[in-house]
C-alpha positions in Angstrom: -114.6 10.3 -43.5 -110.9 11.7 -42.9 -107.8 11.3 -45.0 -104.7 10.1 -43.0 -102.3 13.0 -41.3 -99.5 14.8 -43.0 -96.2 14.8 -41.9 -95.3 16.7 -38.8 -93.3 20.0 -38.7 -91.6 21.8 -35.6 -90.6 25.5 -34.9 -89.4 26.8 -32.1 -90.4 30.6 -31.2 -87.2 32.8 -30.9 -86.8 35.5 -28.7 -84.5 37.9 -27.3 -81.4 36.5 -25.6 -80.9 35.3 -22.0 -77.6 37.0 -20.0 -75.8 36.1 -16.9 -72.8 37.9 -15.4 -70.2 35.8 -13.3 -67.3 36.7 -11.1 -64.2 38.1 -12.6 -60.6 36.2 -12.1 -56.9 36.6 -12.8 -57.3 40.2 -11.1 -53.9 42.0 -10.9 -53.1 45.5 -10.8 -53.7 46.8 -14.1 -55.6 43.5 -15.6 -58.9 41.3 -14.9 -60.8 38.4 -16.8 -64.6 39.0 -17.1 -66.9 35.8 -17.3 -70.8 35.7 -18.2 -72.9 33.6 -20.0 -75.8 34.2 -22.7 -78.6 31.8 -24.2 -79.4 33.2 -27.9 -82.9 31.6 -27.9 -82.9 30.3 -31.3 -81.3 33.7 -33.0 -78.0 34.8 -34.0 -76.5 36.7 -31.4 -73.8 38.9 -30.4 -72.7 39.5 -26.9 -70.2 41.8 -25.1 -69.1 43.4 -21.7 -70.1 47.2 -20.3 -67.7 48.0 -17.9 -66.5 51.4 -15.9 -65.6 52.8 -12.4 -69.5 53.9 -12.1 -71.4 51.8 -10.0 -74.8 52.2 -12.4 -72.5 52.3 -15.8 -74.0 55.7 -16.5 -70.2 56.0 -17.8 -68.7 53.1 -19.4 -66.7 51.4 -21.8 -67.4 48.0 -24.1 -65.3 45.1 -24.9 -65.5 43.9 -28.5 -68.6 42.2 -29.7 -68.7 38.5 -30.3 -71.1 35.8 -31.8 -72.5 33.4 -29.4 -74.3 31.5 -32.1 -78.2 30.8 -32.2 -78.7 28.0 -30.0 -80.8 27.4 -26.9 -78.1 26.5 -24.3 -76.0 28.9 -22.4 -72.6 30.3 -24.1 -69.6 31.4 -21.9 -68.5 34.7 -22.5 -65.3 36.0 -21.4 -62.9 39.2 -21.9 -59.9 40.5 -20.4 -59.1 44.1 -19.4 -55.8 45.0 -19.5 -55.8 48.9 -19.0 -57.0 48.9 -15.0 -55.7 50.9 -12.5 -54.2 49.4 -9.4 -56.5 49.7 -6.3 -59.7 50.5 -8.1 -63.0 49.4 -7.9 -64.8 48.4 -11.2 -68.2 47.3 -12.2 -69.4 45.4 -15.4 -71.9 43.0 -16.6 -73.1 41.1 -19.9 -75.0 42.6 -22.7 -76.5 40.6 -25.8 -78.6 41.5 -28.7 -80.3 39.5 -31.5 -83.1 39.9 -34.2 -85.6 39.8 -31.1 -84.1 42.3 -29.2 -81.4 42.9 -26.2 -80.5 42.1 -22.8 -78.8 43.5 -19.9 -77.3 41.1 -17.4 -77.0 42.1 -13.5 -73.9 44.2 -12.6 -71.0 42.8 -10.7 -68.0 44.1 -9.0 -64.5 43.6 -8.6 -61.2 45.5 -7.1 -57.7 45.7 -8.4 -54.8 45.0 -5.9 -52.6 47.5 -5.2 -49.2 47.7 -7.4 -46.4 46.0 -5.7 -44.0 48.6 -3.9 -41.0 49.8 -5.4 -37.5 47.9 -4.5 -36.1 49.4 -1.1 -32.5 51.2 -2.0 -29.2 52.1 -0.5 -29.1 48.5 1.6 -26.1 48.6 3.7 -24.8 46.0 5.7 -21.8 46.3 8.4 -20.5 43.6 11.3 -21.3 45.1 14.6 -19.5 42.2 16.2 -18.2 38.4 15.5 -22.0 37.5 16.0 -23.9 40.5 14.4 -24.3 42.2 11.3 -26.4 45.2 11.1 -28.6 46.1 8.1 -30.1 49.6 7.1 -31.8 50.5 3.9 -34.3 53.2 2.2 -38.2 52.7 2.1 -39.3 54.0 -1.2 -43.2 53.2 -1.0 -45.8 54.4 1.2 -48.2 50.8 0.8 -45.4 48.4 2.0 -47.0 46.0 4.2 -43.4 44.5 5.2 -39.9 43.8 4.3 -38.4 40.6 3.5 -34.8 40.4 4.5 -32.7 37.3 2.6 -29.2 36.3 3.1 -26.4 34.0 1.5 -23.2 32.6 2.5 -20.2 32.9 0.0 -21.0 30.1 -2.7 -24.5 29.6 -1.4 -28.3 30.3 -2.4 -30.1 33.3 -0.9 -33.1 32.3 1.9 -35.1 34.4 3.9 -33.8 34.9 7.3 -36.5 37.6 8.4 -39.4 39.7 8.1 -40.0 43.0 9.5 -43.1 45.4 9.7 -43.6 48.2 7.6 -41.8 51.6 8.2 -39.1 49.5 9.7 -35.4 50.3 7.8 -33.1 48.2 9.8 -32.4 44.8 11.0 -29.6 43.1 13.5 -29.0 39.3 12.1 -27.8 37.9 15.5 -27.7 34.4 13.5 -24.1 35.1 12.1 -20.9 32.8 12.6 -17.8 34.7 13.3 -14.9 34.9 10.6 -17.9 34.3 7.6 -18.6 36.4 4.7 -22.6 37.2 4.2 -24.5 38.8 1.3 -27.8 40.4 2.0 -30.8 41.8 -0.3 -34.1 43.2 0.6 -37.8 43.8 -0.7 -40.8 45.0 0.1 -44.2 43.4 -0.2 -47.9 44.3 0.0 -51.1 43.0 -1.1 -50.0 43.5 -4.7 -47.2 41.2 -4.4 -43.3 41.5 -4.1 -41.0 44.2 -5.1 -38.0 43.7 -7.1 -34.9 43.4 -4.8 -32.8 46.1 -3.3 -29.0 46.2 -4.3 -26.8 43.2 -2.5 -24.6 44.4 0.6 -22.0 42.6 1.8 -20.2 42.2 5.4 -17.9 39.7 6.9 -17.9 39.0 10.8 -14.5 39.4 12.3 -13.1 36.1 14.1 -14.1 35.5 17.5 -11.3 37.5 19.6 -8.7 35.3 21.2 -9.3 34.1 24.7 -8.0 37.2 26.8 -6.8 35.0 29.7 -3.7 34.4 30.1 -3.1 33.1 34.2 -2.8 29.8 35.0 -3.1 28.8 38.7 -1.7 25.4 39.2 -1.1 26.3 43.2 2.6 25.7 42.9 4.6 27.3 45.8 3.4 27.8 49.4 0.8 30.1 49.0 -2.0 31.3 46.7 -1.8 34.9 45.1 -4.6 36.7 46.7 -4.5 39.4 43.8 -6.4 36.6 41.8 -8.2 34.9 44.7 -10.7 37.3 46.6 -11.7 36.0 49.8 -15.5 36.2 50.9 -14.0 35.4 54.3 -10.9 34.3 55.1 -11.1 30.5 54.9 -8.8 27.9 56.2 -6.9 26.7 52.9 -4.2 24.2 52.3 -2.1 24.5 49.2 -0.6 21.6 47.6 1.2 21.0 44.5 -1.6 21.0 41.8 -4.5 21.4 44.6 -6.3 23.7 46.8 -8.3 22.8 49.8 -10.5 25.3 51.0 -12.5 24.5 54.3 -15.3 26.6 54.5 -17.3 27.9 57.3 -20.0 30.6 56.6 -20.0 33.7 58.8 -23.2 35.1 60.4 -24.5 36.3 57.1 -24.2 33.0 55.6 -21.7 34.0 53.2 -17.9 33.0 52.7 -15.4 31.4 50.8 -12.9 32.2 47.9 -13.6 33.7 44.1 -10.8 33.5 41.6 -11.3 36.3 39.1 -9.9 35.8 35.8 -9.0 38.8 34.0 -10.8 40.8 31.6 -11.9 38.7 28.8 -14.5 39.1 25.6 -18.0 37.4 24.9 -17.2 34.8 22.5 -14.4 33.1 24.1 -14.6 30.5 26.3 -12.8 29.0 29.4 -12.7 25.9 31.7 -11.8 24.9 35.3 -11.0 21.7 36.9 -12.9 22.0 39.9 -13.7 18.9 42.0 -17.2 18.3 44.0 -17.1 19.3 47.4 -15.3 16.6 49.1 -16.7 16.6 52.6 -19.1 18.9 55.1 -22.3 20.3 54.3 -24.5 20.4 51.1 -24.6 23.9 51.1 -21.0 24.4 50.0 -20.9 25.5 46.3 -18.3 25.3 43.6 -19.1 27.5 40.5 -17.3 28.6 37.2 -19.0 31.6 35.4 -18.7 35.0 33.3 -19.6 38.1 34.9 -20.0 41.5 34.2 -17.4 44.1 35.6 -20.2 45.8 37.9 -21.4 41.9 38.8 -24.9 42.7 37.6 -25.0 40.0 34.8 -23.8 36.3 35.0 -23.9 33.1 33.5 -22.7 30.2 35.5 -22.4 26.5 36.1 -22.8 25.1 39.7 -22.0 22.3 41.7 -24.2 22.3 44.8 -25.4 19.6 47.3 -24.4 16.7 44.9 -26.4 18.5 42.1 -24.8 20.1 39.1 -26.9 23.2 37.3 -26.4 25.9 34.6 -27.6 29.8 35.6 -28.4 33.1 34.4 -29.2 36.6 35.9 -30.3 39.4 33.9 -29.6 42.8 35.0 -32.3 43.8 37.9 -33.4 40.1 37.9 -33.0 37.3 40.0 -31.0 34.2 39.0 -32.7 31.9 36.7 -31.9 28.1 36.2 -31.4 27.2 32.7 -32.3 24.0 31.7 -32.6 20.8 34.4 -30.7 20.4 37.3 -29.0 16.9 37.4 -26.8 14.8 39.6 -23.2 15.8 39.6 -20.6 13.2 38.4 -17.2 13.6 39.5 -15.7 12.2 36.1 -17.7 13.2 33.5 -18.4 16.9 34.9 -14.7 17.4 35.9 -14.4 20.2 33.6 -17.1 23.1 32.8 -16.8 25.6 30.5 -19.3 28.6 29.2 -19.4 29.4 25.3 -21.2 31.9 23.5 -21.6 31.6 19.6 -24.3 33.4 17.4 -25.8 34.9 20.2 -26.6 31.6 22.1 -24.8 30.8 25.3 -23.9 27.2 25.5 -23.2 25.2 29.1 -21.0 22.2 28.4 -19.0 19.9 30.7 -16.1 17.5 29.5 -14.3 14.6 31.4 -11.0 15.1 29.6 -11.0 18.7 28.5 -11.2 17.9 25.1 -14.7 16.4 23.9 -17.5 19.0 25.2 -21.1 18.4 25.5 -24.3 19.6 27.2 -24.8 17.4 30.0 -28.5 17.8 29.8 -31.3 19.1 26.8 -31.9 22.6 27.4 -28.3 23.6 28.6 -28.2 26.7 26.6 -30.0 30.2 26.3 -30.4 33.0 24.0 -28.3 35.4 26.2 -26.3 38.6 25.1 -24.6 40.9 27.7 -25.2 44.2 27.5 -21.4 45.2 27.5 -19.5 42.2 26.0 -16.7 44.0 26.0 -16.5 44.5 29.7 -16.5 40.8 31.0 -14.6 38.7 33.2 -14.4 34.8 34.3 -15.0 33.5 37.5 -14.1 30.5 39.5 -14.9 29.8 42.8 -16.2 28.3 46.2 -18.8 29.8 48.7 -21.4 28.9 51.6 -24.0 31.0 50.3 -27.0 30.2 52.3 -28.2 31.5 55.9 -28.2 27.7 57.1 -25.1 26.6 55.3 -22.8 24.2 57.1 -18.9 23.9 56.9 -17.7 22.2 54.2 -14.2 21.5 51.9 -14.0 22.3 48.3 -11.0 21.1 46.3 -10.0 22.9 43.3 -7.4 21.1 40.6 -5.5 23.2 38.2 -7.9 26.6 37.5 -7.1 26.8 34.0 -8.1 28.4 31.0 -8.0 27.9 27.3 -4.3 28.9 27.4 -2.6 25.4 28.4 -1.4 24.7 31.9 1.9 24.8 32.6 4.5 22.0 32.1 6.0 21.1 35.4 8.9 18.9 36.9 11.6 19.8 33.9 14.6 18.3 34.2 18.1 18.6 32.3 20.4 15.3 32.0 23.9 16.1 30.6 24.9 13.1 28.2 28.0 12.3 25.8 27.6 15.8 23.4 24.5 16.3 24.2 21.7 17.5 27.0 18.5 15.8 27.4 15.3 17.2 28.8 12.2 15.9 29.9 9.1 17.5 31.6 5.6 16.9 32.7 2.6 17.5 30.2 -0.1 18.7 32.1 -2.3 20.0 29.4 -5.1 18.6 27.4 -5.1 21.4 24.8 -1.8 22.0 23.8 -0.9 22.3 20.4 3.1 21.8 21.5 5.7 23.1 23.6 8.3 25.7 23.1 11.9 25.2 24.4 14.1 28.0 25.7 17.6 27.9 26.5 20.5 30.3 27.7 24.4 30.0 28.5 25.6 31.4 31.7 24.6 34.9 32.0 23.0 35.0 28.7 19.3 35.9 27.7 16.6 33.0 26.9 15.8 32.2 23.3 13.8 29.6 21.5 15.9 26.6 20.3 13.0 24.4 19.4 9.7 23.6 19.4 7.8 20.1 19.7 4.3 18.8 18.9 1.4 18.0 21.4 1.8 15.3 24.2 5.4 15.3 23.5 7.5 15.4 26.8 11.0 15.5 25.8 13.8 16.7 24.0 17.7 16.3 23.3 19.6 19.4 22.7 22.7 18.5 20.2 23.9 21.9 19.9 26.2 22.4 23.0 29.5 23.0 23.9 31.5 21.3 26.5 32.2 23.0 29.8 29.3 25.3 29.2 26.4 25.6 31.6 23.2 25.8 29.8 19.6 26.7 31.4 16.6 25.8 29.9 12.7 26.7 30.4 9.6 25.2 28.5 6.1 26.3 27.9 3.0 25.2 26.2 1.0 27.0 23.6 -2.2 26.5 21.3 -4.2 28.6 19.3 -5.3 30.9 22.4 -2.0 31.9 23.5 0.9 30.5 25.6 1.2 28.9 29.4 3.5 30.5 31.9 7.1 29.1 32.1 8.0 26.0 33.9 10.6 25.4 36.4 14.2 25.9 35.2 16.6 23.4 34.8 20.5 23.5 34.1 23.2 21.0 32.9 26.8 21.3 31.8 28.3 19.2 29.6 32.0 18.1 31.0 
């Protein structure tokens, strides 16, 4: 018969290694990490990468050999190349060898990104106006995809404000505020990343120019000033203390009324007018306040018409365009109207008291810049502007600018060793009042100033038997009103 079995023994047949090439990672302009795997197939095995610019690797370099053991499972193989050229296509594969043979894996390909562009140079910044700073720089690369513009305010941090295309070497920053210092820097960008920053450049916008409107028409006296009021046609008008009532009858062309043309001003300033709603007559009688180019081809307006209030703009060569929603007119909340420009945005605002301003509806602002902001004037007026317009009445009260209104009804009363002055404060925006005095046949000179909302003063520096004549005017940051009436008194 047979004996029992011997012990059992197991052996694995060794073979040449197996190899696989994987995708490269961590690509930069000069480096890449290669990946692959090797199966040693039971024999001590070494592995490396072959790489080069030749698609067949006929000409190639090799990485250092590395041991991957003698196992039967895949072992990861990696190597980092650090001497590559930007924007270049490379080919590579895993190679391995053991006692039973060698193996070459399939060839893989990668392309290094281009090098980051050179930093722009010679950045310069210059304030073009209170609402614009212009930047220029030099492009020092031929493979730029864009330029990134960054800005900071004094004491703040840089933040990106714009991106411009390749080959553009200028930018107009129209989001600045008047009287503010800004610092800029620029860097170039392409597929290889961002360049270093350019030099920094600083510019300061000038303060908004003071309003160059110094006239106030408070309708005192028997007639209005036709050097300021321009009739479309000669309307019937009644002038009373502080008010002007205009009865409008359209002519055959449907065009009639008055326009008060304020003196030359600058964009960046603002003005307001107290204009009552049409008091009677047809709905096609309109009152308005606005800013216009001198050739009257560009406008921004706030109008009251047919019981509604609207904001409008007109670009050169285009028709009028409504800004925001038209809303119902409110005789108190919309009594004051003004147009204000800041940072390239024109705001249409109303006020009940001339102090607190707001847009009466959403959308009452627009990005608008006059083509010649140094050549503008303000408009206030009323008219019947439609072919089917009917007669109407418009009432104006104290057409005003941001210069305060004229004090009225100044009186001077002699008392024991002093003269007491009193006047009517007709402004809502004065900083204070300046009091001037002269003795008989002398010249006026300022003797005192008082704060806002004060409408009296006692002059204690007087002599008996001398007649003193006084006048008062209001002032604020925009300028001074015209003088009040004169008042005289004599200490016995």
